[in-house]
Each structure stands twice: as C-alpha cells, then as structure tokens.
N, C-alpha and C positions, 0 to 999 in steps of 0.2 A: 281436762287435757291443755296444754300448754300450746301457744302458735310457735311451734319452732320455726316457722317461714319466716315470721318476722323479727328483725333483729333488736334485741333491746326490748322484748316484747313486754315484758314483768315490769320494767323500770319505766316504759312508757305508760301503760295503766296505771301504776302505783302513782300515778300526778294527778290523776283524775279522783275528783270528789267521788263518793259514794256512801252509804250507809246500809247496814246489816243487823241486824238484832237478834240474839242467841240468848234462849232465857233457860234457867234450870227448870222448869213446869209448869202447870196451867196452873190458874188462878185459885183453886181450890186443894192443891197438892201438899201433902209435907214434902219438907225439906230434910236431907240425912244429912244431919251435922254430927261431930264427934271433937272433942276437948282437945284431941291430941293432933286434929287438924287445924286447929284456929278457926275452922270457917265451913264450908258446906263441902257435898261430894263432888258438888258441879263447877265450884271454885277450886278445889283441890285437882280438879282433873283438867281444867281450864288451864291453870298454872301449869301443871305436868305438860301440855298438849303446847303451849308458847315458850314458856321460859329453858326449857327442858329439849324443848325441838322434838317430841315425839308424835307431834300431830303432822309432821313433814312427812306424809305417807308414800311419797317417792323419792327422796331423800335427794332434793335438788337443791336445799337451802332456801324455799320458799314455803309457806304454809299459808295454803288460799282457804279462802272462807270455806270451800267444800271438803278439802281437807279435813279442818278443824272441826267443820258438823259431823264430818263422818267417825272424826275420833272420839268426839264427846258422845254420840249416839252409840258408837262401841261399848263406850265405859259404862253407858247407863242402864246399858241391856246385860250386864256382869252382874 
C-alpha cells in the first residue's frame, strides 16, 4: 500500500538503499526451460513483469517488490 498522504513518497523511498532476493526455486528443484524462451520460465516471467509492466498490478506506473512477488507467484502456480 502506498502512503498517499506523503508527497513524493515513492521518489523519497527509492533513494534509500535496500536489498531483496528473488529466487526461481529451492536448492534441489528443477528449472523449467524452453529453447524458444532462451532462458527459464522464471526469467521469462520476470522480464514480462518488469519490461512489459505486467507486474504493475495497480496501474500506478510503479512496480513494488510486493507487486513483483505477487505477479511471479501467480505465474508459478499456473
């Protein structure tokens, strides 16, 4: 949820350093790949989410980590 009451909230927090880790699976899990994709299903959906903007779930032109995580989780369940 964005803090709509704070002016320029996204711009202000985007200047802060932070780290988050997104993984395609666990240590012993198989990766789904197809030669037509040129990479894994995870990478395909990561690119679709970020480059194509599909992970912007509330259409505010900002993709948060929560939105990206939700988008990738939904795609992994299909």
